[in-house]
Every structure is written in structure tokens, then in C-alpha cells.
mmCIF file as gemmi writes it, N, C-alpha and C atoms, coordinates in Angstrom:
data_model
loop_
_atom_site.group_PDB
_atom_site.id
_atom_site.type_symbol
_atom_site.label_atom_id
_atom_site.label_alt_id
_atom_site.label_comp_id
_atom_site.label_asym_id
_atom_site.label_entity_id
_atom_site.label_seq_id
_atom_site.pdbx_PDB_ins_code
_atom_site.Cartn_x
_atom_site.Cartn_y
_atom_site.Cartn_z
_atom_site.occupancy
_atom_site.B_iso_or_equiv
_atom_site.pdbx_formal_charge
_atom_site.auth_seq_id
_atom_site.auth_asym_id
_atom_site.pdbx_PDB_model_num
ATOM 1 N N . UNK Axp A 1 ? -18.718 -18.868 60.431 1 0 ? 1 A 1
ATOM 2 C CA . UNK Axp A 1 ? -19.49 -17.638 60.214 1 0 ? 1 A 1
ATOM 3 C C . UNK Axp A 1 ? -19.799 -17.176 61.864 1 0 ? 1 A 1
ATOM 4 N N . UNK Axp A 2 ? -19.255 -16.058 62.293 1 0 ? 2 A 1
ATOM 5 C CA . UNK Axp A 2 ? -19.15 -15.755 63.606 1 0 ? 2 A 1
ATOM 6 C C . UNK Axp A 2 ? -20.883 -15.036 64.08 1 0 ? 2 A 1
ATOM 7 N N . UNK Axp A 3 ? -21.622 -14.553 63.408 1 0 ? 3 A 1
ATOM 8 C CA . UNK Axp A 3 ? -22.829 -13.949 63.675 1 0 ? 3 A 1
ATOM 9 C C . UNK Axp A 3 ? -23.885 -14.694 63.381 1 0 ? 3 A 1
ATOM 10 N N . UNK Axp A 4 ? -23.733 -16.008 63.76 1 0 ? 4 A 1
ATOM 11 C CA . UNK Axp A 4 ? -24.829 -17.046 63.39 1 0 ? 4 A 1
ATOM 12 C C . UNK Axp A 4 ? -25.822 -17.27 64.091 1 0 ? 4 A 1
ATOM 13 N N . UNK Axp A 5 ? -25.951 -16.512 65.431 1 0 ? 5 A 1
ATOM 14 C CA . UNK Axp A 5 ? -26.983 -16.68 66.638 1 0 ? 5 A 1
ATOM 15 C C . UNK Axp A 5 ? -27.144 -15.281 66.817 1 0 ? 5 A 1
ATOM 16 N N . UNK Axp A 6 ? -28.256 -14.948 67.512 1 0 ? 6 A 1
ATOM 17 C CA . UNK Axp A 6 ? -28.623 -13.953 68.241 1 0 ? 6 A 1
ATOM 18 C C . UNK Axp A 6 ? -29.686 -14.403 69.338 1 0 ? 6 A 1
ATOM 19 N N . UNK Axp A 7 ? -29.82 -14.068 70.456 1 0 ? 7 A 1
ATOM 20 C CA . UNK Axp A 7 ? -30.612 -13.959 71.699 1 0 ? 7 A 1
ATOM 21 C C . UNK Axp A 7 ? -31.683 -13.262 71.992 1 0 ? 7 A 1
ATOM 22 N N . UNK Axp A 8 ? -32.929 -13.886 71.863 1 0 ? 8 A 1
ATOM 23 C CA . UNK Axp A 8 ? -34.018 -13.042 72.07 1 0 ? 8 A 1
ATOM 24 C C . UNK Axp A 8 ? -34.427 -13.343 73.538 1 0 ? 8 A 1
ATOM 25 N N . UNK Axp A 9 ? -35.594 -12.504 73.719 1 0 ? 9 A 1
ATOM 26 C CA . UNK Axp A 9 ? -35.904 -12.628 75.245 1 0 ? 9 A 1
ATOM 27 C C . UNK Axp A 9 ? -37.414 -11.976 74.925 1 0 ? 9 A 1
ATOM 28 N N . UNK Axp A 10 ? -38.348 -12.724 76.039 1 0 ? 10 A 1
ATOM 29 C CA . UNK Axp A 10 ? -39.772 -12.649 75.58 1 0 ? 10 A 1
ATOM 30 C C . UNK Axp A 10 ? -40.254 -11.734 77.03 1 0 ? 10 A 1
ATOM 31 N N . UNK Axp A 11 ? -41.651 -11.135 76.846 1 0 ? 11 A 1
ATOM 32 C CA . UNK Axp A 11 ? -41.823 -10.444 77.835 1 0 ? 11 A 1
ATOM 33 C C . UNK Axp A 11 ? -41.98 -10.852 79.417 1 0 ? 11 A 1
ATOM 34 N N . UNK Axp A 12 ? -41.748 -12.295 79.501 1 0 ? 12 A 1
ATOM 35 C CA . UNK Axp A 12 ? -41.697 -13.034 80.919 1 0 ? 12 A 1
ATOM 36 C C . UNK Axp A 12 ? -40.148 -13.127 81.168 1 0 ? 12 A 1
ATOM 37 N N . UNK Axp A 13 ? -39.528 -12.717 80.162 1 0 ? 13 A 1
ATOM 38 C CA . UNK Axp A 13 ? -37.807 -12.399 80.341 1 0 ? 13 A 1
ATOM 39 C C . UNK Axp A 13 ? -37.224 -13.82 80.55 1 0 ? 13 A 1
ATOM 40 N N . UNK Axp A 14 ? -37.549 -14.629 79.39 1 0 ? 14 A 1
ATOM 41 C CA . UNK Axp A 14 ? -37.065 -16.05 79.261 1 0 ? 14 A 1
ATOM 42 C C . UNK Axp A 14 ? -36.333 -16.142 78.18 1 0 ? 14 A 1
ATOM 43 N N . UNK Axp A 15 ? -35.087 -16.739 77.902 1 0 ? 15 A 1
ATOM 44 C CA . UNK Axp A 15 ? -33.972 -16.213 76.682 1 0 ? 15 A 1
ATOM 45 C C . UNK Axp A 15 ? -33.965 -17.378 76.055 1 0 ? 15 A 1
ATOM 46 N N . UNK Axp A 16 ? -33.511 -17.037 74.728 1 0 ? 16 A 1
ATOM 47 C CA . UNK Axp A 16 ? -33.563 -18.152 73.485 1 0 ? 16 A 1
ATOM 48 C C . UNK Axp A 16 ? -32.778 -17.914 72.786 1 0 ? 16 A 1
ATOM 49 N N . UNK Axp A 17 ? -32.015 -18.719 72.011 1 0 ? 17 A 1
ATOM 50 C CA . UNK Axp A 17 ? -31.081 -18.38 70.875 1 0 ? 17 A 1
ATOM 51 C C . UNK Axp A 17 ? -31.654 -18.575 69.895 1 0 ? 17 A 1
ATOM 52 N N . UNK Axp A 18 ? -31.474 -17.881 68.652 1 0 ? 18 A 1
ATOM 53 C CA . UNK Axp A 18 ? -32.422 -17.676 67.469 1 0 ? 18 A 1
ATOM 54 C C . UNK Axp A 18 ? -31.523 -17.778 66.349 1 0 ? 18 A 1
ATOM 55 N N . UNK Axp A 19 ? -31.78 -18.17 65.307 1 0 ? 19 A 1
ATOM 56 C CA . UNK Axp A 19 ? -30.909 -18.106 63.949 1 0 ? 19 A 1
ATOM 57 C C . UNK Axp A 19 ? -30.682 -16.692 63.607 1 0 ? 19 A 1
ATOM 58 N N . UNK Axp A 20 ? -29.66 -16.104 63.345 1 0 ? 20 A 1
ATOM 59 C CA . UNK Axp A 20 ? -29.713 -14.57 63.38 1 0 ? 20 A 1
ATOM 60 C C . UNK Axp A 20 ? -30.154 -14.279 61.674 1 0 ? 20 A 1
ATOM 61 N N . UNK Axp A 21 ? -30.352 -15.14 60.648 1 0 ? 21 A 1
ATOM 62 C CA . UNK Axp A 21 ? -30.952 -14.781 59.576 1 0 ? 21 A 1
ATOM 63 C C . UNK Axp A 21 ? -32.298 -14.955 59.523 1 0 ? 21 A 1
ATOM 64 N N . UNK Axp A 22 ? -32.832 -15.263 60.676 1 0 ? 22 A 1
ATOM 65 C CA . UNK Axp A 22 ? -34.356 -15.618 60.774 1 0 ? 22 A 1
ATOM 66 C C . UNK Axp A 22 ? -34.879 -14.364 61.336 1 0 ? 22 A 1
ATOM 67 N N . UNK Axp A 23 ? -36.009 -13.884 61.121 1 0 ? 23 A 1
ATOM 68 C CA . UNK Axp A 23 ? -36.769 -12.694 61.624 1 0 ? 23 A 1
ATOM 69 C C . UNK Axp A 23 ? -37.303 -13.13 63.115 1 0 ? 23 A 1
ATOM 70 N N . UNK Axp A 24 ? -36.895 -12.091 63.947 1 0 ? 24 A 1
ATOM 71 C CA . UNK Axp A 24 ? -37.494 -12.528 65.482 1 0 ? 24 A 1
ATOM 72 C C . UNK Axp A 24 ? -38.756 -12.695 65.312 1 0 ? 24 A 1
ATOM 73 N N . UNK Axp A 25 ? -39.169 -13.677 66.296 1 0 ? 25 A 1
ATOM 74 C CA . UNK Axp A 25 ? -40.583 -14.22 66.141 1 0 ? 25 A 1
ATOM 75 C C . UNK Axp A 25 ? -41.459 -13.058 67.171 1 0 ? 25 A 1
ATOM 76 N N . UNK Axp A 26 ? -42.578 -13.53 66.798 1 0 ? 26 A 1
ATOM 77 C CA . UNK Axp A 26 ? -44.104 -12.513 67.55 1 0 ? 26 A 1
ATOM 78 C C . UNK Axp A 26 ? -43.654 -13.1 68.919 1 0 ? 26 A 1
ATOM 79 N N . UNK Axp A 27 ? -43.691 -11.748 69.994 1 0 ? 27 A 1
ATOM 80 C CA . UNK Axp A 27 ? -43.805 -12.133 71.376 1 0 ? 27 A 1
ATOM 81 C C . UNK Axp A 27 ? -42.224 -12.035 71.942 1 0 ? 27 A 1
ATOM 82 N N . UNK Axp A 28 ? -41.404 -11.91 70.876 1 0 ? 28 A 1
ATOM 83 C CA . UNK Axp A 28 ? -40.055 -11.959 71.53 1 0 ? 28 A 1
ATOM 84 C C . UNK Axp A 28 ? -39.213 -10.62 71.067 1 0 ? 28 A 1
ATOM 85 N N . UNK Axp A 29 ? -38.101 -10.361 71.625 1 0 ? 29 A 1
ATOM 86 C CA . UNK Axp A 29 ? -37.347 -8.939 71.104 1 0 ? 29 A 1
ATOM 87 C C . UNK Axp A 29 ? -36.099 -9.438 71.221 1 0 ? 29 A 1
ATOM 88 N N . UNK Axp A 30 ? -34.916 -8.663 70.287 1 0 ? 30 A 1
ATOM 89 C CA . UNK Axp A 30 ? -33.708 -8.676 70.219 1 0 ? 30 A 1
ATOM 90 C C . UNK Axp A 30 ? -33.211 -8.561 71.659 1 0 ? 30 A 1
ATOM 91 N N . UNK Axp A 31 ? -32.313 -9.323 72.286 1 0 ? 31 A 1
ATOM 92 C CA . UNK Axp A 31 ? -31.869 -9.203 73.799 1 0 ? 31 A 1
ATOM 93 C C . UNK Axp A 31 ? -30.419 -8.366 73.455 1 0 ? 31 A 1
ATOM 94 N N . UNK Axp A 32 ? -29.872 -8.044 72.335 1 0 ? 32 A 1
ATOM 95 C CA . UNK Axp A 32 ? -28.82 -7.222 72.241 1 0 ? 32 A 1
ATOM 96 C C . UNK Axp A 32 ? -27.569 -8.091 72.453 1 0 ? 32 A 1
ATOM 97 N N . UNK Axp A 33 ? -27.507 -9.224 71.818 1 0 ? 33 A 1
ATOM 98 C CA . UNK Axp A 33 ? -26.424 -10.321 71.783 1 0 ? 33 A 1
ATOM 99 C C . UNK Axp A 33 ? -26.667 -10.953 70.331 1 0 ? 33 A 1
ATOM 100 N N . UNK Axp A 34 ? -25.356 -11.227 69.748 1 0 ? 34 A 1
ATOM 101 C CA . UNK Axp A 34 ? -25.424 -12.029 68.385 1 0 ? 34 A 1
ATOM 102 C C . UNK Axp A 34 ? -23.783 -12.371 68.303 1 0 ? 34 A 1
ATOM 103 N N . UNK Axp A 35 ? -23.755 -13.403 67.876 1 0 ? 35 A 1
ATOM 104 C CA . UNK Axp A 35 ? -22.527 -13.849 67.745 1 0 ? 35 A 1
ATOM 105 C C . UNK Axp A 35 ? -22.522 -15.336 67.412 1 0 ? 35 A 1
ATOM 106 N N . UNK Axp A 36 ? -21.35 -16.434 67.972 1 0 ? 36 A 1
ATOM 107 C CA . UNK Axp A 36 ? -21.279 -17.696 67.915 1 0 ? 36 A 1
ATOM 108 C C . UNK Axp A 36 ? -22.335 -18.309 68.776 1 0 ? 36 A 1
ATOM 109 N N . UNK Axp A 37 ? -22.706 -19.708 68.72 1 0 ? 37 A 1
ATOM 110 C CA . UNK Axp A 37 ? -23.231 -20.177 69.814 1 0 ? 37 A 1
ATOM 111 C C . UNK Axp A 37 ? -22.655 -20.118 71.126 1 0 ? 37 A 1
ATOM 112 N N . UNK Axp A 38 ? -21.578 -20.468 71.13 1 0 ? 38 A 1
ATOM 113 C CA . UNK Axp A 38 ? -20.803 -20.269 72.395 1 0 ? 38 A 1
ATOM 114 C C . UNK Axp A 38 ? -21.133 -18.682 73.107 1 0 ? 38 A 1
ATOM 115 N N . UNK Axp A 39 ? -20.78 -17.858 72.275 1 0 ? 39 A 1
ATOM 116 C CA . UNK Axp A 39 ? -20.763 -16.467 73.197 1 0 ? 39 A 1
ATOM 117 C C . UNK Axp A 39 ? -22.167 -16.241 73.283 1 0 ? 39 A 1
ATOM 118 N N . UNK Axp A 40 ? -23.225 -16.662 72.518 1 0 ? 40 A 1
ATOM 119 C CA . UNK Axp A 40 ? -24.738 -16.517 73.05 1 0 ? 40 A 1
ATOM 120 C C . UNK Axp A 40 ? -25.225 -17.309 74.161 1 0 ? 40 A 1
ATOM 121 N N . UNK Axp A 41 ? -24.528 -18.306 74.257 1 0 ? 41 A 1
ATOM 122 C CA . UNK Axp A 41 ? -24.91 -18.699 75.46 1 0 ? 41 A 1
ATOM 123 C C . UNK Axp A 41 ? -24.086 -18.297 76.793 1 0 ? 41 A 1
ATOM 124 N N . UNK Axp A 42 ? -22.982 -17.876 76.551 1 0 ? 42 A 1
ATOM 125 C CA . UNK Axp A 42 ? -22.405 -17.162 77.351 1 0 ? 42 A 1
ATOM 126 C C . UNK Axp A 42 ? -23.178 -16.142 78.2 1 0 ? 42 A 1
ATOM 127 N N . UNK Axp A 43 ? -23.744 -15.49 76.984 1 0 ? 43 A 1
ATOM 128 C CA . UNK Axp A 43 ? -24.519 -14.355 77.388 1 0 ? 43 A 1
ATOM 129 C C . UNK Axp A 43 ? -25.638 -14.622 78.142 1 0 ? 43 A 1
ATOM 130 N N . UNK Axp A 44 ? -26.487 -15.707 77.736 1 0 ? 44 A 1
ATOM 131 C CA . UNK Axp A 44 ? -27.615 -15.988 78.283 1 0 ? 44 A 1
ATOM 132 C C . UNK Axp A 44 ? -27.089 -16.712 80.156 1 0 ? 44 A 1
ATOM 133 N N . UNK Axp A 45 ? -26.015 -17.245 79.998 1 0 ? 45 A 1
ATOM 134 C CA . UNK Axp A 45 ? -25.548 -17.822 81.426 1 0 ? 45 A 1
ATOM 135 C C . UNK Axp A 45 ? -25.514 -16.449 82.304 1 0 ? 45 A 1
ATOM 136 N N . UNK Axp A 46 ? -24.778 -15.417 81.588 1 0 ? 46 A 1
ATOM 137 C CA . UNK Axp A 46 ? -24.583 -14.191 82.528 1 0 ? 46 A 1
ATOM 138 C C . UNK Axp A 46 ? -25.821 -13.462 83.062 1 0 ? 46 A 1
ATOM 139 N N . UNK Axp A 47 ? -26.627 -13.669 81.892 1 0 ? 47 A 1
ATOM 140 C CA . UNK Axp A 47 ? -27.802 -12.737 82.056 1 0 ? 47 A 1
ATOM 141 C C . UNK Axp A 47 ? -29.171 -13.27 82.67 1 0 ? 47 A 1
ATOM 142 N N . UNK Axp A 48 ? -29.395 -14.517 82.341 1 0 ? 48 A 1
ATOM 143 C CA . UNK Axp A 48 ? -30.513 -15.122 82.888 1 0 ? 48 A 1
ATOM 144 C C . UNK Axp A 48 ? -29.963 -15.938 84.115 1 0 ? 48 A 1
ATOM 145 N N . UNK Axp A 49 ? -30.129 -15.386 85.23 1 0 ? 49 A 1
ATOM 146 C CA . UNK Axp A 49 ? -29.799 -16.031 86.47 1 0 ? 49 A 1
ATOM 147 C C . UNK Axp A 49 ? -30.652 -16.324 87.306 1 0 ? 49 A 1
ATOM 148 N N . UNK Axp A 50 ? -32.173 -16.189 87.294 1 0 ? 50 A 1
ATOM 149 C CA . UNK Axp A 50 ? -33.387 -16.815 87.775 1 0 ? 50 A 1
ATOM 150 C C . UNK Axp A 50 ? -34.075 -17.151 86.652 1 0 ? 50 A 1
ATOM 151 N N . UNK Axp A 51 ? -34.339 -18.702 86.624 1 0 ? 51 A 1
ATOM 152 C CA . UNK Axp A 51 ? -35.029 -19.183 85.661 1 0 ? 51 A 1
ATOM 153 C C . UNK Axp A 51 ? -36.372 -19.203 85.744 1 0 ? 51 A 1
ATOM 154 N N . UNK Axp A 52 ? -36.983 -18.638 86.698 1 0 ? 52 A 1
ATOM 155 C CA . UNK Axp A 52 ? -38.614 -18.519 86.874 1 0 ? 52 A 1
ATOM 156 C C . UNK Axp A 52 ? -39.062 -17.12 85.923 1 0 ? 52 A 1
ATOM 157 N N . UNK Axp A 53 ? -40.035 -17.164 85.406 1 0 ? 53 A 1
ATOM 158 C CA . UNK Axp A 53 ? -40.728 -16.422 84.698 1 0 ? 53 A 1
ATOM 159 C C . UNK Axp A 53 ? -40.945 -15.425 85.451 1 0 ? 53 A 1
ATOM 160 N N . UNK Axp A 54 ? -41.007 -14.079 84.629 1 0 ? 54 A 1
ATOM 161 C CA . UNK Axp A 54 ? -40.933 -12.831 85.532 1 0 ? 54 A 1
ATOM 162 C C . UNK Axp A 54 ? -42.389 -12.581 86.224 1 0 ? 54 A 1
ATOM 163 N N . UNK Axp A 55 ? -43.678 -12.998 85.878 1 0 ? 55 A 1
ATOM 164 C CA . UNK Axp A 55 ? -44.649 -13.084 86.494 1 0 ? 55 A 1
ATOM 165 C C . UNK Axp A 55 ? -44.6 -13.883 87.545 1 0 ? 55 A 1
ATOM 166 N N . UNK Axp A 56 ? -44.157 -15 88.048 1 0 ? 56 A 1
ATOM 167 C CA . UNK Axp A 56 ? -43.893 -15.905 89.07 1 0 ? 56 A 1
ATOM 168 C C . UNK Axp A 56 ? -43.019 -15.355 90.16 1 0 ? 56 A 1
ATOM 169 N N . UNK Axp A 57 ? -41.906 -14.532 89.409 1 0 ? 57 A 1
ATOM 170 C CA . UNK Axp A 57 ? -40.91 -13.834 90.528 1 0 ? 57 A 1
ATOM 171 C C . UNK Axp A 57 ? -41.874 -12.384 91.065 1 0 ? 57 A 1
ATOM 172 N N . UNK Axp A 58 ? -42.415 -12.016 90.274 1 0 ? 58 A 1
ATOM 173 C CA . UNK Axp A 58 ? -43.26 -10.785 90.733 1 0 ? 58 A 1
ATOM 174 C C . UNK Axp A 58 ? -44.368 -11.477 91.82 1 0 ? 58 A 1
ATOM 175 N N . UNK Axp A 59 ? -45.019 -12.263 91.571 1 0 ? 59 A 1
ATOM 176 C CA . UNK Axp A 59 ? -46.19 -12.757 92.514 1 0 ? 59 A 1
ATOM 177 C C . UNK Axp A 59 ? -45.321 -13.096 93.557 1 0 ? 59 A 1
ATOM 178 N N . UNK Axp A 60 ? -44.487 -13.908 93.662 1 0 ? 60 A 1
ATOM 179 C CA . UNK Axp A 60 ? -43.741 -14.386 94.971 1 0 ? 60 A 1
ATOM 180 C C . UNK Axp A 60 ? -43.268 -13.253 95.591 1 0 ? 60 A 1
ATOM 181 N N . UNK Axp A 61 ? -42.624 -12.194 95.101 1 0 ? 61 A 1
ATOM 182 C CA . UNK Axp A 61 ? -42.188 -10.947 95.689 1 0 ? 61 A 1
ATOM 183 C C . UNK Axp A 61 ? -43.376 -10.151 96.54 1 0 ? 61 A 1
ATOM 184 N N . UNK Axp A 62 ? -44.486 -10.552 95.768 1 0 ? 62 A 1
ATOM 185 C CA . UNK Axp A 62 ? -45.341 -9.205 96.403 1 0 ? 62 A 1
ATOM 186 C C . UNK Axp A 62 ? -46.019 -10.433 98.035 1 0 ? 62 A 1
ATOM 187 N N . UNK Axp A 63 ? -45.668 -11.401 97.944 1 0 ? 63 A 1
ATOM 188 C CA . UNK Axp A 63 ? -46.356 -12.024 99.086 1 0 ? 63 A 1
ATOM 189 C C . UNK Axp A 63 ? -47.416 -12.663 99.151 1 0 ? 63 A 1
């Protein structure tokens, strides 16, 4: 099954793989990628380049 996973993202811009047949959990939204586990992992690797939560990044950037 090619579309067995999807990538989800939360408000802190943290990414996760989620089973495609399950409803996206509260606090998360679809990140726009669905496919095999490997395809989704490659998307996350390309997209999530700074592992720090968004709030931490913004706090540090503000000085």
C-alpha cells in the first residue's frame, strides 16, 4: 500500500508520521505529504531542519 502514512505537524512545527487511515489528532494538522513510510521520512528530513520547537527558536532569535 503506497499511501499508508501521512506527515502531520503541530503548532510548534514538530513533525510526525501518522497512519493515513486514522484521523489527524487534535493539535496536529496535515503537512501535505502522504505515501510510503520512506517517502514520508524523506519529506520530514528535507522539511524539519531545525529540531527545536518554534517557541524556543523565536525566543532565542528575540535575544
